[in-house]
Steps between C-alpha positions, in 0.01 A plus 500: 500500500266235358149477635355143518126442509350175615265353243256213542393301197124494439382154406185311568499160670432323168797681339730398787376138478565500123844642549590247767382215281729624220802540729473174701367204305281264697642175628444189301290221632674206666544208267314180565768281343576173678797500730795262470493219756802277502419134536849351554592695809436204736699260284799728475500557883482128559789442252714753687432339834578147380806581286838388648721760659783662301835316526761652724869553423721219632727602787869516431720271710 
């Protein structure tokens, strides 16, 4: 029969902080790049509203 002993690692706070920094890299800063702002959205919407309706199939007699 095997005998298991519980062991606790002995590490200082600085060592744990250093190990955590190596295992989980810090998040990068958010970019301050300009965001895309479409300028033609109003014109496209107006064009869709004004456009004629699609033609319908003629009815068979």
